[in-house]
C-alpha positions in Angstrom: 1.1 -22.8 48.9 1.8 -20.7 45.8 0.0 -21.6 42.6 1.1 -21.7 39.0 -1.7 -21.9 36.3 -1.3 -23.7 33.0 -3.6 -24.5 30.0 -4.6 -28.2 29.7 -5.6 -31.1 31.9 -3.4 -33.1 34.3 -0.6 -34.7 32.4 -0.2 -32.0 29.7 3.3 -30.9 28.7 2.6 -27.6 30.5 1.9 -29.5 33.6 5.1 -31.4 33.2 7.0 -28.2 32.8 5.4 -26.7 35.9 6.6 -29.7 37.9 10.1 -29.2 36.6 10.4 -25.4 37.1 8.2 -24.9 40.2 8.1 -28.2 42.2 7.0 -26.4 45.3 4.0 -24.7 43.6 0.5 -26.2 43.2 -0.1 -26.6 39.5 -3.6 -25.4 38.5 -5.2 -26.8 35.3 -7.2 -24.3 33.2 -9.4 -24.9 30.2 -8.0 -22.2 27.9 -5.1 -19.8 27.5 -7.6 -17.0 28.4 -8.5 -18.7 31.6 -4.9 -19.3 32.4 -4.0 -15.7 32.2 -7.2 -14.5 33.9 -6.4 -16.8 36.9 -3.3 -14.7 37.5 -5.1 -11.4 36.9 -7.9 -12.4 39.3 -5.3 -13.5 42.0 -6.4 -17.1 41.8 -2.8 -18.0 40.9 0.5 -16.3 41.5 2.0 -16.9 38.1 1.1 -18.6 34.8 3.2 -20.8 32.5 2.3 -20.4 28.8 3.9 -22.0 25.7 5.2 -19.4 23.2 6.7 -21.4 20.4 8.1 -24.8 19.4 11.3 -25.5 17.6 9.5 -27.9 15.2 6.0 -26.5 14.8 6.6 -22.8 15.2 4.7 -20.2 17.3 1.6 -20.8 19.3 -0.7 -18.4 17.4 -3.2 -17.8 20.1 -0.6 -16.5 22.6 0.4 -13.6 20.3 -3.2 -12.5 20.1 -3.6 -12.6 23.9 -0.3 -10.9 25.0 -1.4 -7.4 24.0 -4.7 -7.7 26.0 -3.3 -9.1 29.2 -2.3 -7.0 32.2 0.6 -9.4 33.0 4.4 -9.2 32.5 7.0 -11.8 31.4 9.4 -12.5 34.3 11.1 -15.7 33.0 11.5 -18.0 30.0 11.9 -21.8 30.1 12.9 -24.3 27.4 11.3 -27.7 27.9 12.5 -30.6 25.7 9.4 -32.4 24.4 9.3 -36.2 24.3 6.1 -37.2 22.6 4.8 -40.7 23.3 2.3 -42.7 21.3 -0.2 -44.0 23.9 -2.8 -46.7 23.6 -5.0 -48.8 25.9 -3.3 -51.6 27.9 -2.5 -54.7 25.9 -3.0 -53.0 22.6 -0.2 -53.4 19.9 1.0 -50.8 17.4 -0.3 -52.8 14.5 -3.9 -52.5 15.9 -3.8 -48.7 15.7 -5.7 -47.0 12.9 -6.0 -43.4 14.1 -4.4 -41.0 16.6 -5.5 -37.7 18.2 -3.6 -34.9 19.9 -3.2 -31.1 19.9 -2.5 -29.7 16.4 1.0 -28.7 17.4 1.8 -32.2 18.6 0.4 -33.7 15.4 2.6 -31.3 13.4 5.6 -32.3 15.4 4.9 -36.0 14.7 3.8 -35.7 11.1 6.4 -38.0 9.5 5.8 -40.8 12.1 2.0 -40.5 11.7 2.4 -41.0 7.9 4.9 -43.8 8.4 2.4 -45.9 10.3 -0.5 -44.7 8.0 -2.6 -43.3 10.9 -5.5 -40.9 10.5 -4.7 -37.8 12.5 -7.5 -36.1 14.5 -6.9 -32.7 16.0 -8.0 -32.2 19.6 -7.9 -29.4 22.2 -4.8 -30.6 24.0 -2.4 -33.6 24.3 -3.3 -34.9 27.8 -7.0 -34.4 27.0 -6.6 -36.8 24.1 -5.1 -39.3 26.5 -7.9 -38.8 28.9 -10.5 -39.2 26.1 -8.8 -42.4 24.9 -9.4 -43.9 28.4 -13.1 -43.1 28.2 -13.6 -44.2 24.6 -12.0 -47.7 25.2 -11.3 -47.8 21.4 -8.4 -50.3 20.8 -7.8 -49.0 17.3 -7.2 -45.4 18.5 -4.1 -43.8 20.0 -3.1 -40.5 21.5 0.1 -38.5 21.4 0.9 -37.1 24.8 3.5 -37.1 27.6 4.8 -40.0 29.7 3.2 -38.2 32.6 -0.2 -38.5 30.9 0.5 -42.2 30.4 1.1 -42.6 34.1 -1.9 -40.6 35.2 -4.4 -42.3 32.8 -2.8 -45.8 33.0 -2.1 -46.1 29.3 0.4 -48.1 27.4 3.4 -46.4 25.8 3.7 -47.9 22.3 6.5 -45.6 21.2 8.6 -43.0 23.0 10.3 -40.2 21.1 7.5 -40.2 18.5 8.4 -36.7 17.4 10.1 -36.2 14.1 13.0 -34.2 15.4 14.8 -35.4 18.5 15.8 -31.9 19.7 12.1 -30.9 19.7 11.8 -28.1 22.4 9.0 -25.8 23.5 9.8 -22.3 24.8 7.5 -21.3 27.7 7.0 -17.9 29.3 6.3 -17.3 33.0 4.0 -14.3 33.5 3.0 -12.4 36.6 1.0 -9.3 37.7 4.2 -7.8 39.0 6.5 -6.0 36.6 9.7 -7.4 38.1 12.6 -6.0 36.1 15.8 -7.6 37.3 18.5 -5.2 38.5 21.0 -4.6 35.7 24.4 -6.2 36.1 26.9 -5.8 33.3 28.1 -9.4 33.6 24.6 -10.8 32.8 22.7 -11.1 29.5 19.1 -9.9 29.4 16.2 -10.2 27.0 13.5 -7.5 26.7 10.1 -8.3 25.0 8.1 -5.5 23.4 4.9 -5.1 21.4 4.3 -2.1 19.2 2.0 -1.0 16.5 2.7 1.0 13.3 0.6 2.3 10.5 0.6 0.5 7.1 2.5 3.3 5.3 5.8 3.2 3.4 8.9 2.9 5.6 7.0 2.8 8.9 8.7 -0.4 10.1 12.0 0.8 8.8 11.8 3.9 10.9 10.7 2.1 14.0 13.4 -0.5 13.8 16.2 1.9 12.7 17.0 3.0 16.2 17.9 -0.6 17.2 20.4 -0.8 14.3 22.0 2.6 14.9 22.4 1.9 18.6 23.8 -1.6 18.1 20.9 -3.4 19.8 20.3 -6.9 18.4 16.7 -8.0 17.6 16.6 -11.7 18.5 13.2 -12.3 17.0 10.3 -10.4 15.3 6.8 -11.6 14.8 4.1 -9.7 12.8 0.4 -10.2 13.0 -2.8 -8.3 12.4 -5.2 -8.3 15.4 -6.2 -4.7 15.8 -9.6 -4.8 14.1 -8.3 -2.7 11.2 -6.2 -3.3 8.1 -4.4 0.1 8.5 -2.3 -0.9 11.5 0.1 -3.8 12.0 1.3 -5.2 15.3 4.7 -6.6 16.0 6.3 -8.5 18.8 10.1 -8.3 19.2 12.6 -9.7 21.6 15.8 -7.7 21.9 19.2 -8.4 23.4 19.5 -6.0 26.3 18.2 -4.3 29.4 16.2 -1.0 29.5 18.9 0.5 31.8 21.6 0.1 29.2 22.3 3.4 27.4 22.1 2.0 23.9 18.8 0.3 24.7 17.4 3.5 26.2 18.2 5.4 23.0 16.7 2.7 20.8 13.5 2.6 22.9 13.2 6.4 22.6 13.3 6.1 18.8 10.8 3.3 18.9 8.4 5.3 21.0 8.7 8.3 18.6 7.8 6.4 15.4 5.5 3.7 16.7 1.7 4.3 17.2 1.9 2.5 20.5 4.5 0.6 22.6 3.9 -2.0 25.4 6.8 -3.3 27.4 6.1 -7.0 28.2 9.1 -7.6 30.5 12.8 -8.1 30.9 14.3 -11.4 32.0 17.5 -13.5 32.0 17.8 -15.9 29.1 17.3 -19.6 29.8 20.5 -21.7 29.7 19.3 -23.7 26.7 18.9 -20.5 24.5 21.5 -20.6 21.7 22.0 -24.4 22.0 19.2 -25.4 19.8 
């Protein structure tokens, strides 16, 4: 049986997403994002599913630091609606709860509801891990924010479903593989290409690098900047562009990018998820 690696414990949202996308795969829980990616690099798993960003809480910072270091490629994206549940021990009522724990992203996504019920928020390593810990603590004044799958696995009571502040709360996941599988270009399909590049911190450096996309009519869907190069003289950028490397205008834009950038890494080309553009 093929395996898909994810970060977290059984019942995590990544586990739930694995079940939805790859029902025929064995889902393998990993302690950290590093471990998740190394599982694929070391052939312990065929693919990995990693969260990239959330529509409410923004990007998952750690992933952007890991992407340049990994020897893996993006082959697919997936949008997973997130339904946070407030979980407690059996027979515990909402008015008994004084504190709640979960991953910082989940706490941020439920901030208004946490304040509404005057709960002390405690950051933990992951959502399902908080549910698992709740079971071991046996503290009737404490709750966890996690998935309905976690409630089922750890036999917890769901005090509130839809505990997130925004009802269209969605996480974008990436599927990564050791194989650089670029889909064959078909003019009837839309494609996204993800790229990482570095530029020196000098005037007009970014302007020159991105100019080729503008002059060749290539849309930049997103751009993220971050410094993780060990020096303050170079900046790193992650961009997603609308297009396939075999398209002539994309080819020309990539040539200009390579000319002006200090380094360029192609992360992958893939077909957009059906939910893209609907959020």
